[in-house]
C-alpha positions in Angstrom: 91.6 -54.9 -40.3 88.8 -56.5 -39.4 89.4 -60.6 -38.3 86.9 -63.0 -38.5 86.5 -65.5 -35.6 84.2 -68.2 -36.1 83.0 -70.7 -33.4 81.4 -73.9 -34.4 79.1 -75.7 -32.0 77.1 -75.0 -29.0 78.1 -77.7 -26.5 80.6 -77.6 -23.6 83.5 -76.8 -26.1 81.3 -74.0 -28.5 79.5 -72.5 -25.7 83.0 -72.4 -23.3 84.8 -70.9 -25.9 82.6 -68.3 -27.1 82.5 -66.9 -23.7 86.0 -66.8 -23.3 86.9 -65.2 -26.7 84.2 -62.3 -25.8 86.1 -61.4 -22.8 89.6 -61.7 -25.3 89.2 -60.4 -28.4 89.6 -56.5 -29.4 86.9 -54.5 -30.9 88.6 -55.2 -34.2 87.5 -58.8 -34.1 84.2 -59.9 -35.3 82.9 -63.1 -33.6 80.6 -65.7 -35.2 78.8 -68.3 -33.4 77.2 -71.3 -35.5 75.4 -74.0 -34.6 72.3 -76.3 -35.5 70.4 -75.5 -32.4 69.7 -71.8 -30.6 70.5 -73.1 -27.3 73.3 -74.7 -25.2 72.6 -78.0 -23.6 74.3 -79.3 -20.3 74.8 -82.9 -21.8 76.1 -84.7 -18.9 72.3 -84.0 -17.6 70.7 -84.9 -20.3 69.8 -87.9 -18.8 67.4 -86.2 -16.2 65.3 -85.2 -19.2 64.7 -89.3 -19.7 62.8 -89.6 -16.5 61.2 -86.1 -16.5 60.9 -84.2 -20.0 59.9 -81.0 -17.9 63.8 -80.8 -16.5 64.9 -79.8 -20.4 64.2 -76.1 -18.9 66.6 -76.3 -16.6 69.6 -77.8 -18.5 69.0 -75.7 -21.6 70.3 -72.3 -22.1 69.1 -70.3 -25.2 72.1 -68.6 -27.0 71.3 -65.3 -26.2 71.8 -65.9 -22.5 75.4 -66.6 -23.5 76.1 -64.3 -26.7 77.0 -60.7 -26.2 74.9 -58.5 -28.7 78.3 -58.1 -30.5 78.6 -61.6 -31.0 76.7 -62.8 -34.4 74.5 -66.2 -33.9 73.6 -68.2 -36.9 71.6 -71.3 -36.4 72.6 -73.9 -39.3 74.1 -77.5 -39.8 77.6 -77.0 -40.8 78.3 -79.4 -43.7 81.5 -78.7 -44.4 85.1 -76.9 -43.5 87.2 -75.4 -46.5 90.7 -74.3 -45.1 92.0 -73.2 -48.5 89.2 -70.7 -49.0 88.6 -70.5 -45.3 85.2 -70.7 -45.2 82.7 -72.8 -43.0 79.9 -74.2 -45.6 76.5 -74.7 -43.9 73.5 -77.1 -45.0 71.7 -74.3 -46.7 74.1 -73.7 -49.3 75.4 -70.3 -47.7 78.9 -70.1 -46.5 80.7 -67.9 -44.1 84.2 -66.9 -43.8 87.0 -66.8 -41.6 90.1 -65.6 -40.1 90.6 -68.2 -37.5 87.8 -71.1 -36.5 87.6 -72.9 -33.4 86.0 -76.6 -34.1 83.7 -77.7 -31.4 80.8 -79.7 -33.3 81.2 -82.6 -31.0 80.7 -86.0 -32.0 78.4 -88.4 -33.5 77.5 -92.1 -32.1 79.7 -94.9 -33.3 78.3 -98.1 -34.3 81.2 -100.5 -35.0 79.7 -102.0 -37.8 77.2 -103.9 -35.8 74.6 -104.9 -38.5 70.8 -103.4 -37.3 72.4 -101.5 -34.4 72.0 -98.1 -36.1 68.8 -98.7 -37.4 67.0 -100.4 -33.9 68.5 -98.2 -31.5 68.2 -94.7 -29.7 71.0 -92.5 -28.6 71.9 -89.9 -25.8 73.8 -87.1 -27.8 71.1 -84.4 -27.6 67.9 -83.3 -25.9 65.8 -84.4 -28.7 67.4 -88.0 -27.7 66.4 -87.8 -24.4 63.1 -86.7 -25.1 62.9 -89.7 -27.4 63.8 -92.4 -24.9 61.6 -91.0 -22.5 58.7 -91.3 -25.3 59.9 -95.0 -26.0 60.0 -96.0 -22.4 56.5 -94.2 -22.0 54.9 -96.0 -24.6 56.6 -99.5 -24.2 55.5 -99.7 -20.4 52.2 -98.6 -21.2 51.9 -101.8 -23.7 53.4 -103.8 -20.9 51.9 -105.9 -17.7 53.6 -107.0 -14.6 53.6 -110.5 -16.1 55.1 -109.5 -19.4 57.2 -106.7 -18.5 58.9 -103.9 -21.0 62.6 -104.9 -21.7 64.7 -102.1 -22.0 68.0 -102.6 -23.0 70.9 -100.2 -22.7 74.5 -101.2 -24.8 77.3 -99.7 -23.3 78.2 -99.1 -19.8 80.2 -96.2 -20.0 79.1 -92.8 -18.3 76.4 -92.2 -20.5 74.8 -96.3 -20.8 75.4 -95.8 -16.6 73.6 -92.6 -15.8 70.8 -93.6 -18.6 70.2 -96.6 -16.5 69.8 -94.8 -13.5 67.4 -92.7 -15.1 65.1 -95.1 -16.6 64.9 -96.8 -13.1 63.7 -94.1 -11.4 61.2 -93.4 -14.1 60.0 -96.9 -13.4 59.8 -96.5 -9.7 57.9 -93.3 -9.6 55.7 -94.4 -12.5 55.3 -97.8 -11.0 55.6 -98.8 -14.6 56.2 -102.6 -15.7 59.9 -102.2 -16.9 63.2 -104.5 -16.7 66.3 -102.7 -17.2 69.5 -104.5 -19.1 73.1 -102.7 -18.9 75.4 -104.2 -21.5 79.0 -104.5 -21.9 81.0 -106.0 -24.3 83.9 -105.8 -21.9 84.5 -107.6 -18.6 83.5 -105.0 -16.4 81.3 -101.7 -16.7 82.9 -98.1 -16.4 85.8 -99.6 -18.4 89.2 -98.4 -17.9 88.3 -97.0 -14.6 89.6 -97.9 -10.9 87.6 -101.1 -9.5 86.4 -99.3 -6.7 84.6 -96.9 -8.4 83.2 -99.8 -10.9 82.1 -101.8 -8.0 80.6 -98.8 -5.9 78.6 -97.9 -9.4 77.8 -101.7 -9.5 76.2 -101.8 -6.3 73.8 -99.2 -7.4 72.7 -100.1 -10.2 71.9 -103.5 -8.7 70.0 -102.0 -5.9 68.1 -99.9 -8.7 67.1 -103.2 -10.2 69.4 -103.2 -13.3 70.4 -106.4 -14.6 74.0 -106.4 -15.6 75.6 -108.2 -18.7 79.6 -107.9 -19.3 82.1 -109.3 -21.1 80.1 -110.6 -24.2 79.6 -107.9 -27.4 76.6 -107.3 -29.4 77.3 -109.2 -32.7 73.5 -107.9 -34.2 70.5 -105.9 -33.4 66.9 -106.6 -35.1 63.5 -104.7 -34.3 63.2 -106.8 -31.4 66.3 -108.9 -30.5 70.0 -108.3 -29.8 72.4 -111.0 -30.7 75.8 -111.7 -28.8 79.0 -112.9 -29.4 78.4 -116.0 -26.5 75.4 -115.7 -25.0 72.2 -116.3 -25.2 69.8 -113.4 -27.7 68.2 -110.6 -25.6 64.7 -109.0 -26.0 64.4 -105.7 -26.3 61.2 -103.2 -26.4 63.9 -100.2 -26.4 67.3 -100.5 -27.1 69.7 -97.5 -26.2 73.0 -97.2 -27.6 75.9 -95.3 -25.8 78.6 -97.7 -26.8 81.0 -95.5 -28.6 81.9 -91.9 -30.6 83.1 -90.7 -33.9 83.8 -87.2 -35.3 80.9 -85.3 -37.3 80.3 -85.6 -41.3 80.8 -81.9 -41.6 84.7 -82.4 -41.4 84.8 -85.6 -43.8 86.8 -83.4 -46.7 88.4 -80.8 -44.3 92.2 -80.9 -45.4 93.2 -81.4 -41.5 94.9 -84.0 -40.0 92.5 -86.5 -38.1 91.8 -89.7 -37.1 87.8 -91.3 -37.1 86.8 -87.9 -38.0 87.9 -86.3 -35.1 90.6 -83.7 -35.6 94.2 -83.9 -34.0 95.4 -80.5 -32.2 98.4 -80.0 -30.2 98.5 -78.8 -26.5 97.9 -74.9 -27.8 94.5 -76.4 -29.7 96.0 -75.6 -33.0 95.5 -78.2 -35.6 97.4 -79.1 -38.7 96.2 -75.7 -39.9 97.6 -72.8 -37.8 94.3 -71.1 -38.4 91.9 -73.8 -37.0 91.9 -74.6 -33.4 89.9 -77.6 -32.0 88.6 -78.8 -28.4 85.9 -80.6 -27.0 84.9 -84.4 -28.3 85.9 -83.3 -31.7 89.3 -83.1 -31.2 92.3 -85.2 -30.3 94.3 -83.0 -27.8 97.9 -84.1 -27.3 98.9 -84.7 -24.1 101.8 -86.6 -24.2 101.3 -89.9 -23.7 97.4 -90.1 -24.4 95.1 -87.6 -25.6 92.9 -85.8 -23.2 89.7 -87.7 -22.4 86.6 -86.7 -24.4 84.7 -85.6 -21.2 82.8 -82.5 -20.1 85.8 -81.7 -17.9 88.4 -81.6 -20.4 86.0 -79.3 -22.9 85.2 -77.0 -19.5 89.3 -76.7 -19.0 90.1 -76.4 -22.4 87.8 -73.7 -23.3 89.4 -71.3 -20.4 92.6 -71.1 -22.7 91.3 -71.5 -26.1 89.8 -68.1 -26.4 93.0 -66.4 -25.2 95.0 -68.6 -27.5 93.1 -67.3 -30.5 93.5 -63.9 -29.4 97.3 -64.4 -29.1 97.5 -65.7 -32.6 95.6 -63.0 -34.1 98.4 -60.5 -32.3 101.0 -63.0 -33.6 102.0 -63.4 -29.7 103.2 -67.1 -28.5 100.5 -69.8 -27.8 99.9 -71.1 -24.2 100.1 -74.8 -23.7 97.4 -76.5 -21.9 97.5 -79.3 -19.4 94.8 -81.2 -18.6 93.8 -81.6 -15.0 91.9 -84.8 -13.8 89.8 -83.2 -11.0 88.1 -86.6 -10.3 85.1 -88.5 -11.3 81.3 -88.0 -10.2 78.6 -90.3 -11.9 74.9 -90.4 -10.9 72.6 -93.5 -10.7 69.0 -91.7 -10.5 69.3 -89.9 -7.1 72.4 -91.4 -6.4 76.1 -90.7 -7.0 79.3 -91.8 -6.6 82.6 -89.8 -6.4 86.2 -91.1 -7.0 89.5 -89.3 -6.6 88.2 -86.0 -5.9 90.8 -83.0 -5.8 91.0 -81.8 -2.3 89.6 -77.9 -2.2 91.2 -75.0 -0.2 93.9 -77.8 0.7 91.6 -80.2 2.6 91.8 -83.4 1.6 89.5 -86.2 1.5 89.9 -89.2 3.8 88.2 -91.5 1.4 89.1 -92.2 -2.5 85.5 -93.3 -3.1 82.3 -92.3 -1.8 78.4 -92.0 -2.2 75.5 -90.6 -0.3 74.4 -87.1 0.2 78.2 -85.5 -0.3 78.5 -87.2 -3.8 75.0 -86.2 -5.2 75.3 -82.7 -4.0 79.1 -82.8 -5.5 77.2 -83.8 -8.6 74.9 -80.9 -8.7 77.7 -78.2 -7.6 79.6 -79.3 -10.7 76.7 -78.7 -13.2 75.7 -75.3 -11.2 79.1 -74.2 -11.8 78.9 -74.7 -15.3 75.7 -72.8 -15.6 76.8 -70.1 -13.4 79.8 -69.5 -15.5 77.5 -69.4 -18.6 74.6 -67.4 -17.1 74.6 -66.6 -13.7 74.6 -67.7 -10.1 70.8 -67.0 -10.0 70.0 -69.2 -12.9 71.9 -72.0 -11.5 70.1 -72.0 -8.1 66.9 -72.2 -9.9 68.2 -74.9 -12.0 69.4 -76.6 -8.6 66.4 -79.3 -8.0 66.5 -81.0 -11.7 70.3 -81.4 -11.5 
């Protein structure tokens, strides 16, 4: 009897799961891949498109470069998951039956109920988002002058916010554009929750790039041209980019699964409260004991390596393997520069410092992206993309 395995999403979780499932599933299994776009985006490099839209060809890869001929791909928006009927519901009214489904839909931006924020801000969750930011800062800078520069505000100083600020600074410098850049964070320090050493290193790079940093004062309201703070003076903006948080996709609203903010709870085997539904990536809250795995590219990559095997084991009635997140360190870019922190030793060779920058950090950032691209496509493709990473 043919088993139908369906993968939802074309991000790190979805693309990685498809790649692994293609090597794990037997000939009696039909693999179907559903996503709302027909390409895989290397999301943690999407900020490069803000500086130069031509980079898009080096950070997006058609699904046919990842999917085997036997894998069925359906380009459609997922609108629901009916676990009782075992069907995936699509926006066009069609549905796809499954025996097992892997949820990798990613997340959407959270606005935390801040009035006006969603209506007046751009986000960075897709290729179209990055292109929209490029268009907005281009138009704002063309309408500005040295005496009255365009005000670009990035709300949220986590990974996406910091990298977005760095790319806008590169755009400003390349085009000699009259732009002032503000990075706003509600908490006391940028890159919240991380080691003070990398926080300070990133702050220094941002300030060196001319980014004005505002911390310890949450945004309370956004209008078309001003953001209000809890305590500080209002800040004018011509372009507002919000990178301040995530929540689950609406497609999972009515799914009969254990969820939190529409992100699906899954145990260390990636099984959810329904044994035929697996979940990894940002759309999942993956149990790792004291705290869940972080919603990062690194965690999604690692989980994707095992989820295919576990779905194959579930089909065959074999015990599932448990996954343990292995934090291999952090690398963050600020334009053409980067900071690396607590990088795990390679080949048994340790590093003399916990935090470093310069060419080693920059090339490490490139190598991480190149490795993923090579795993999804080929090393030759990764080599061609190197200069854009």
